[in-house]
C-alpha positions as CSV (number, residue, x, y, z in Angstrom):
1,F,15.2,42.8,-93.5
2,S,11.8,41.3,-94.8
3,V,11.0,38.8,-91.9
4,P,10.3,41.5,-89.3
5,L,8.1,43.5,-91.7
6,F,6.1,40.3,-92.4
7,F,5.0,40.1,-88.7
8,T,4.8,43.9,-88.6
9,G,1.9,43.6,-91.2
10,I,0.3,41.1,-89.0
11,L,0.5,43.3,-85.8
12,S,-0.8,46.2,-87.6
13,F,-3.9,44.3,-88.5
14,V,-4.3,43.3,-84.8
15,V,-4.0,46.9,-83.8
16,N,-6.5,48.1,-86.5
17,W,-9.1,45.6,-85.2
18,T,-8.7,45.4,-81.6
19,D,-10.9,48.1,-80.6
20,N,-13.7,46.8,-82.9
21,F,-13.5,43.5,-81.1
22,F,-13.8,44.9,-77.6
23,I,-16.6,47.2,-78.6
24,G,-18.4,44.3,-80.4
25,R,-17.9,42.2,-77.3
26,Y,-18.9,44.4,-74.6
27,L,-21.2,47.2,-76.1
28,E,-24.5,47.4,-78.0
29,P,-24.1,46.9,-81.7
30,S,-25.1,50.6,-82.4
31,Q,-22.1,51.6,-80.5
32,L,-19.9,49.9,-82.9
33,G,-21.5,51.6,-85.8
34,V,-21.1,54.9,-84.2
35,Y,-17.5,54.3,-83.5
36,G,-16.8,52.9,-86.8
37,V,-18.0,56.1,-88.4
38,V,-16.1,58.3,-86.1
39,F,-13.0,56.4,-86.6
40,S,-13.2,56.6,-90.2
41,I,-13.6,60.4,-90.4
42,A,-10.6,60.7,-87.9
43,M,-8.5,58.6,-90.4
44,V,-8.6,61.5,-92.8
45,L,-6.0,63.2,-90.9
46,K,-3.4,60.7,-92.0
47,L,-4.1,61.7,-95.6
48,F,-1.4,64.1,-96.0
49,Q,1.3,62.1,-94.0
50,L,0.5,59.2,-96.6
51,V,0.9,61.7,-99.6
52,F,4.1,63.2,-98.3
53,T,5.4,59.8,-97.5
54,Q,5.1,58.9,-101.2
55,V,6.9,62.0,-102.1
56,F,9.8,62.0,-99.5
57,K,10.5,58.3,-98.8
58,P,12.5,57.6,-102.0
59,M,14.4,60.9,-101.5
60,I,15.3,59.9,-97.8
61,A,16.4,56.5,-99.1
62,E,18.5,58.0,-101.9
63,K,20.2,60.5,-99.3
64,V,20.8,57.7,-96.9
65,S,22.5,55.5,-99.6
66,G,24.8,58.7,-100.4
67,E,25.4,59.3,-96.8
68,Q,24.1,62.8,-97.1
69,T,23.0,63.2,-93.4
70,E,22.4,66.9,-93.4
71,E,20.1,66.6,-96.5
72,I,18.2,63.8,-94.6
73,T,17.7,66.3,-91.6
74,F,16.5,69.1,-93.9
75,L,14.0,66.7,-95.7
76,F,12.6,65.4,-92.5
77,K,12.3,69.1,-91.2
78,K,10.6,70.4,-94.2
79,S,8.3,67.4,-94.9
80,T,7.1,67.3,-91.2
81,A,6.4,71.2,-91.4
82,W,4.4,70.7,-94.5
83,I,2.5,67.7,-93.2
84,F,1.5,69.7,-90.1
85,A,0.5,72.7,-92.2
86,F,-1.9,70.7,-94.4
87,T,-3.2,68.4,-91.5
88,L,-3.9,71.1,-88.9
89,P,-6.8,73.1,-90.7
90,V,-8.6,69.7,-91.1
91,F,-8.0,68.8,-87.4
92,L,-9.4,72.1,-86.4
93,V,-12.6,71.6,-88.2
94,M,-13.1,68.1,-87.1
95,F,-12.1,69.0,-83.5
96,M,-13.9,72.3,-83.0
97,Y,-17.0,71.4,-85.1
98,S,-17.1,67.7,-84.3
99,K,-21.0,67.9,-83.6
100,E,-21.6,69.7,-86.7
101,V,-19.4,67.5,-89.0
102,L,-21.1,64.2,-87.6
103,R,-24.6,65.7,-88.3
104,L,-24.0,67.2,-91.5
105,V,-22.3,63.9,-92.9
106,Y,-24.1,61.3,-91.1
107,G,-27.0,62.8,-89.4
108,Q,-28.4,63.4,-85.9
109,D,-28.2,59.9,-84.6
110,F,-24.2,60.0,-84.8
111,I,-23.8,63.3,-82.8
112,I,-23.2,61.1,-79.6
113,G,-19.9,60.2,-81.1
114,F,-18.5,63.8,-80.9
115,L,-16.2,63.2,-77.9
116,P,-14.6,60.0,-79.4
117,L,-14.1,61.9,-82.6
118,M,-12.2,64.8,-80.7
119,I,-10.1,62.3,-78.8
120,L,-9.2,60.3,-82.0
121,C,-8.4,63.4,-83.9
122,G,-6.2,64.7,-81.2
123,G,-4.1,61.1,-81.3
124,F,-3.9,61.4,-85.1
125,L,-2.7,65.0,-85.1
126,I,0.1,64.1,-82.7
127,N,0.9,60.9,-84.6
128,V,1.2,62.7,-87.9
129,S,2.9,65.8,-86.6
130,L,6.0,63.7,-85.4
131,G,6.9,63.4,-89.1
132,L,8.3,60.8,-91.3
133,V,10.1,58.8,-88.6
134,G,9.0,55.4,-90.0
135,P,10.6,56.1,-93.5
136,I,13.9,57.0,-91.7
137,L,14.1,53.5,-90.2
138,Y,13.0,51.7,-93.5
139,A,15.9,53.8,-95.2
140,Y,18.4,52.8,-92.7
141,G,17.3,49.1,-93.0
142,E,16.0,48.9,-89.3
143,S,13.2,46.5,-89.9
144,D,13.8,44.9,-86.4
145,K,13.0,48.5,-84.7
146,I,9.9,48.8,-86.6
147,F,8.8,45.4,-85.5
148,Y,9.5,45.9,-81.9
149,T,7.5,49.2,-82.3
150,N,4.4,47.4,-83.7
151,A,4.7,44.6,-81.1
152,F,4.7,47.1,-78.3
153,S,1.7,48.9,-79.9
154,A,-0.3,45.8,-80.4
155,V,0.1,44.7,-76.7
156,L,-0.6,48.2,-75.5
157,N,-3.8,48.5,-77.6
158,V,-5.2,45.2,-76.4
159,G,-4.4,46.0,-72.8
160,L,-5.9,49.5,-73.0
161,N,-9.0,48.5,-74.8
162,A,-9.5,45.5,-72.4
163,V,-9.5,47.9,-69.5
164,L,-11.1,51.0,-71.0
165,V,-14.0,49.6,-73.3
166,P,-15.8,48.0,-70.5
167,L,-15.6,51.0,-68.3
168,Y,-16.1,53.7,-70.6
169,G,-17.5,52.5,-73.8
170,I,-16.4,54.0,-77.0
171,L,-14.9,56.8,-75.2
172,G,-12.4,54.2,-73.9
173,A,-11.8,52.9,-77.2
174,A,-10.9,56.3,-78.6
175,A,-8.6,57.0,-75.8
176,A,-6.9,53.5,-76.1
177,S,-6.5,54.1,-80.0
178,A,-5.3,57.8,-79.4
179,L,-2.7,56.7,-76.8
180,T,-1.6,53.7,-79.0
181,L,-1.0,56.2,-82.0
182,I,0.8,58.6,-79.9
183,L,3.0,56.1,-78.1
184,E,3.9,54.1,-81.2
185,E,5.1,57.2,-83.1
186,L,7.0,58.4,-80.1
187,T,8.8,55.1,-79.9
188,T,9.5,55.1,-83.6
189,L,10.8,58.6,-83.2
190,Y,13.2,57.4,-80.2
191,F,14.7,54.6,-82.5
192,A,15.0,57.2,-85.7
193,A,16.5,59.7,-83.6
194,K,19.3,57.4,-82.5
195,R,20.1,56.7,-86.2
196,Q,19.8,60.2,-87.5
197,A,19.7,63.8,-86.4
198,L,16.2,65.0,-86.6
199,R,14.9,68.6,-86.3
200,Y,11.5,70.3,-86.3
201,D,10.7,73.7,-87.7
202,W,8.8,74.8,-84.5
203,L,8.5,78.5,-85.7
204,Y,6.9,77.6,-89.0
205,M,4.3,75.1,-87.3
206,G,3.7,77.6,-84.5
207,K,2.5,80.2,-86.9
208,F,-0.2,77.7,-88.2
209,L,-1.4,77.1,-84.6
210,L,-1.6,80.8,-83.8
211,A,-3.4,81.5,-87.0
212,G,-5.6,78.4,-86.8
213,I,-6.9,78.3,-83.3
214,P,-8.6,81.8,-83.2
215,A,-10.0,81.4,-86.8
216,A,-11.6,78.0,-85.8
217,I,-13.0,79.5,-82.5
218,I,-14.5,82.6,-84.3
219,G,-15.8,80.6,-87.0
220,S,-17.5,78.0,-84.8
221,R,-19.4,81.2,-83.3
222,A,-21.7,81.0,-86.6
223,F,-23.3,77.7,-85.2
224,R,-24.3,79.4,-81.9
225,L,-26.3,82.0,-83.8
226,D,-30.0,81.5,-84.6
227,L,-29.2,80.1,-88.2
228,S,-30.2,77.2,-90.1
229,L,-27.5,74.5,-90.7
230,P,-27.4,75.3,-94.6
231,V,-26.8,78.9,-93.7
232,A,-24.5,78.4,-90.8
233,V,-22.0,76.0,-92.8
234,P,-21.0,78.7,-95.5
235,V,-20.9,81.6,-92.9
236,S,-18.8,79.6,-90.5
237,A,-16.4,78.4,-93.4
238,A,-16.1,82.0,-94.7
239,L,-15.1,83.2,-91.2
240,Y,-12.8,80.4,-90.6
241,V,-11.0,80.5,-94.0
242,G,-10.9,84.2,-94.5
243,L,-9.5,84.8,-90.9
244,Y,-7.0,81.8,-91.0
245,A,-5.6,83.1,-94.4
246,A,-5.3,86.7,-93.3
247,L,-3.4,85.7,-90.1
248,L,-1.0,83.4,-91.9
249,L,-0.3,86.4,-94.3
250,L,0.1,88.8,-91.2
251,F,2.7,86.3,-89.7
252,S,4.7,86.3,-92.9
253,T,4.3,82.4,-92.8
254,F,4.8,81.5,-96.5
255,E,8.3,81.2,-97.8
256,E,9.9,79.9,-101.1
């Protein structure tokens, strides 16, 4: 069980640093600085997945040991829905307000990274929205499948960066990372679904999408008005949060 995980850790390190290596090799140092900032911001979208992993991983392991398969399916469905519900509002801010986020947090010089930020955020959102598929494999002792998945991701990431970075710069690096994040999690989902019945709460997740997208679009209009940034930020936040909450209540989203 442990040996595959040892090499999985090494491969994860390779995946995490491949884009930086190719950017540093082919592009100007300033591009590496911008990409590093953009990637670190996008990583915030992993927060709630990591939090809920700590909550649900031991619960899933307990149910597996007791062969309570229906409870595992229920826990996976609920945890995935909650991860999506918490992550989506942050994603919409980073995606819809990418220029404003970079300008506000890091300054005008980093706005050139707004497209890579949008691409990376898309990859991270899909990655976390697929749920806690990794803990399912851990609980069933499928460490070899985890290793195969990470080996695939490492090879894919190196290949994509080698091709895309020289052609498209940090946009290529962002696309390579986003695709790797998505395909890695889809591969893990494939292995986990062969071991355990997995379901998603599409209705619950869909309500957050229907509420969040129009709220983010309307909120972003504040930055198109003739307002200074210190004024536009609270106006936009009030529109976004207020409309988002109102639509969630209108759709009867929350349940016990």
